[in-house]
C-alpha positions as CSV (number, residue, x, y, z in Angstrom):
1,X,-0.6,-1.9,-5.9
2,X,-1.2,-4.7,-7.9
3,X,-4.4,-4.9,-10.4
4,X,-6.3,-7.1,-12.7
5,X,-9.6,-7.3,-14.6
6,X,-12.5,-9.3,-12.8
7,X,-15.4,-11.0,-14.5
8,X,-17.7,-8.7,-12.8
9,X,-18.3,-6.2,-15.6
10,X,-19.0,-2.9,-13.9
11,X,-17.7,-3.8,-10.5
12,X,-14.4,-3.4,-8.7
13,X,-13.4,-5.3,-5.5
14,X,-10.9,-3.7,-3.4
15,X,-8.2,-5.4,-0.9
16,X,-5.5,-4.2,1.6
17,X,-2.6,-6.0,3.2
18,X,-0.5,-4.5,5.9
19,X,2.2,-6.7,7.3
20,X,2.4,-7.2,11.1
21,X,6.0,-6.2,10.8
22,X,4.8,-2.5,10.2
23,X,3.1,-2.4,13.9
24,X,0.6,-3.6,16.1
25,X,-3.0,-4.0,15.3
26,X,-4.3,-0.6,16.2
27,X,-1.6,1.0,13.7
28,X,-2.4,-1.4,10.9
29,X,-6.1,-0.8,11.1
30,X,-5.4,3.1,11.0
31,X,-3.6,2.6,7.9
32,X,-6.2,0.4,6.5
33,X,-8.8,3.1,7.0
34,X,-6.5,5.9,5.6
35,X,-5.9,4.0,2.5
36,X,-9.9,2.9,2.2
37,X,-10.1,6.8,2.5
38,X,-7.8,7.8,-0.2
39,X,-9.7,5.1,-2.4
40,X,-12.9,6.6,-2.0
41,X,-12.1,10.1,-2.8
42,X,-10.7,8.6,-6.2
43,X,-13.2,5.9,-6.8
44,X,-15.5,7.9,-9.0
45,X,-12.3,8.5,-11.5
46,X,-11.5,4.9,-11.3
47,X,-12.5,2.3,-14.3
48,X,-14.6,-0.5,-12.9
49,X,-14.1,-4.0,-13.6
50,X,-11.0,-4.7,-11.7
51,X,-9.8,-6.4,-8.4
52,X,-7.3,-3.9,-7.0
53,X,-5.2,-4.8,-4.2
54,X,-2.8,-2.2,-2.4
55,X,0.1,-3.2,-0.3
56,X,0.8,-0.9,2.5
57,X,4.7,0.0,2.6
58,X,6.7,1.5,5.5
59,X,7.7,4.4,3.9
60,X,4.3,5.9,3.3
61,X,2.6,4.8,6.6
62,X,3.2,7.9,8.4
63,X,3.0,10.4,5.3
64,X,0.5,13.2,5.6
65,X,-2.9,12.4,3.8
66,X,-3.0,14.5,1.0
67,X,0.4,13.3,-0.1
68,X,-0.7,9.3,0.4
69,X,-3.9,10.0,-1.8
70,X,-1.8,11.7,-4.5
71,X,0.5,8.9,-4.6
72,X,-2.2,6.5,-4.6
73,X,-3.7,8.3,-7.7
74,X,-0.5,8.7,-9.5
75,X,-0.3,4.5,-9.2
76,X,-3.6,4.0,-10.4
77,X,-3.0,6.5,-13.3
78,X,0.1,4.3,-14.2
79,X,-1.7,1.3,-14.4
80,X,-4.2,2.9,-16.4
81,X,-7.0,2.6,-14.1
82,X,-7.9,6.3,-13.9
83,X,-10.5,7.5,-16.3
84,X,-9.2,10.9,-18.0
85,X,-10.8,14.2,-16.7
86,X,-12.8,16.5,-19.3
87,X,-12.1,20.2,-18.5
88,X,-15.6,22.1,-19.5
């Protein structure tokens, strides 16, 4: 995951890269859909105002979706992009 602040204020932009080395077009599109859904489920906690590029790697492609989502949240957390959850 690569990220940098943008000048859009309260908007974030998202991009994906999936190399042709990982598989054919159907495989790459499925990978992008899975990554996009993992991002969507975490989007409400992500701080706005960043450009985020997610690079698919071979090791995580066949991973179960729950693991993919957890790993994405861990990476975003390490980059300081996740807002802290407030327990009631």
